[in-house]
C-alpha positions in Angstrom: 88.1 127.8 87.2 87.1 128.3 90.8 83.6 129.7 91.6 82.4 130.9 94.9 79.6 128.8 96.4 76.2 130.3 96.3 73.8 130.6 99.3 72.7 127.0 98.9 76.3 125.8 99.2 76.6 124.8 95.5 78.4 126.3 92.6 77.3 129.7 91.4 77.4 128.5 87.8 74.5 126.5 86.6 76.5 124.7 83.9 78.6 122.8 86.4 77.6 119.4 87.6 77.0 118.8 91.3 80.2 119.0 93.4 79.8 115.3 94.3 80.1 114.3 90.7 83.2 116.4 90.1 84.7 115.1 93.3 84.0 111.5 92.3 85.7 112.0 89.0 88.6 113.8 90.6 89.2 110.9 93.0 89.0 108.4 90.3 91.5 110.3 88.1 93.8 110.6 91.0 93.6 106.9 91.8 94.4 105.9 88.3 97.1 108.6 87.9 95.3 110.1 84.9 96.5 113.7 85.6 100.1 112.5 85.7 99.6 110.9 82.2 97.8 113.9 80.7 100.1 116.6 82.0 103.2 115.8 79.9 101.1 115.6 76.7 99.2 118.9 77.4 102.5 120.6 78.3 104.1 119.5 75.1 101.1 120.6 72.9 101.1 124.0 74.6 104.9 124.5 74.1 104.5 123.6 70.4 101.5 126.0 70.0 103.7 128.7 71.6 106.5 128.0 69.0 108.8 126.6 71.7 110.8 123.3 71.9 108.3 120.6 73.0 110.7 119.4 75.7 111.9 121.8 78.4 115.6 122.5 78.2 116.2 123.7 81.8 114.9 123.3 85.3 115.0 125.4 88.4 115.4 124.3 92.0 115.0 126.9 94.7 116.0 126.2 98.2 117.0 128.1 101.3 119.1 127.3 104.3 117.5 128.2 107.6 119.3 128.3 111.0 117.2 126.8 113.7 118.1 127.8 117.3 118.7 124.9 119.7 118.2 124.7 123.4 121.2 126.1 125.4 123.9 123.6 125.9 122.7 121.4 123.0 125.6 122.3 120.7 125.7 124.5 117.6 122.6 125.6 115.7 121.2 123.0 113.3 120.8 123.8 109.6 117.6 122.7 108.0 116.5 123.0 104.4 113.4 124.8 103.4 112.2 124.7 99.8 109.9 127.3 98.2 
């Protein structure tokens, strides 16, 4: 949950630890790939709780071809891939 900073530059919720503490843990978790280890477990538990198959059965990739103009005399337009 994101909270807007208060006038002192801290979090507006008193039950949050100082931002430095949160940042320290975030960096440590990222360094040891904790989120990558937790995410599949949490996703599976959520899918079970929703009455769905624990493992996803399909994926989706969305991409778009974009023509990029080239300088005159440089040949045909170049196609580049843009995802998202």
